[in-house]
N, C-alpha and C positions, 0 to 999 in steps of 0.2 A: 269568566266569570270561570275559576276554575273550582274542580269539585271535591271537595275535602274529603273522600274517604274514611273512615273508623271500623273498625271490625273488633269487635267484644267477644270476650270466650274467655273458660277461667275451665276448672276441675279439682282434682284433688293433689296437694304437693307432697314430696315428699318430706319436706321441712320446711314448717314452714318459713324459717330466715333463709329462707333460697327459690330459686324461682324452678325448680327442676318438678317437670311432672310424675305421679306416680307411673300411667298407664299412657305415654304420648294421641295413643288410638282410645282411649276414653275420653279426650279431650271432648267438654260441651261448647260447641260454633252456636254462640248466639243472636249472630246475625250481623249484616256490614249494616251501614248505616250513614245517609252521605252529612251529617253535621255532628259538630260533637258535644252537640247539648241533646241529641236525639242518641244519641251510642251509652253517653254518661245516664242517661234516664234507666238506659238500658241494663248497663252496668248499679246500681243503684239499686234494681230490684230487684236481682240475680243476686248479688251480693247478701243482700239485707235477708236471704230467704236462706244463704248457708252462714249464718251467724254462729251455728251455734256449734259448726265443724273447721276450729281454727288451721286445720291444713287446706282447707277448700280456697282457695280464692280467683276474681274473676278478674281481667286486662282489660282495654280499650286497647288497643294499636291502631298507630296512625296511621294508615296504608299510602295517605296521600304523600309523607312523608320520605317513604322506601325506593322512588321514582321520579327527579326531579332532572325532567331535560335536560334544564337549562344551567344544572350543576353538574361541574366535571368531578369525576370520581364518584355517583351515586350507585351505591349500592347491586341496584338491582340491575345497573348497565352493565356490571363487568361479567352478573351471569350470564347477561346474554348477546357478551361479546365474541 
């Protein structure tokens, strides 16, 4: 069975309509999670804590989708080729 890692991160955005961080060096990395359910729980917890800040957003990145050795043209594969 393949491991499906997820990264939860967030921070203050330049504009609530875009996904551009005010200060990328200040991005809050919540952590890596072994499945979507635990990543979602962490995302929800942090998102609810910042509900009063319209410019702050948290995201879930599906790390397992970044590199698939069986799929030709994987984005990560192009970086290490």
